[in-house]
C-alpha angles and dihedrals in degrees: 000000000000126000090251091053091051091050091048090052092049091050090060094053126101121236091257091051090050091051090052090048092051091049091049092049091048091051094045096049099030096238136124124217100222120194112254114259122215113245115251117249115255114263134227119343092000089061091049092050093045093048099045112109097020100062096067121228092347088066118167092345089067091049091063089071109078095224104030117186114247114256111239129195114272093246096049094103092047089055091054096049096045093050095243 
């Protein structure tokens, strides 16, 4: 069976059939399809170094705060209020 034939067969399956297929493949090959986990942000000095240069004028000082506010252009608020 070719890859295209396998894909065509999978396309015709219902969600429940796909779930059963995944379970059967996991059991057959002894693996578990774990959901991807987002990588944690670097901590401390590494965060400051990683954030320097892309946080605008706040630079590395802004990177020290875990959830730093984005730096916007000085005229951003003027653009909003004037309808531009």
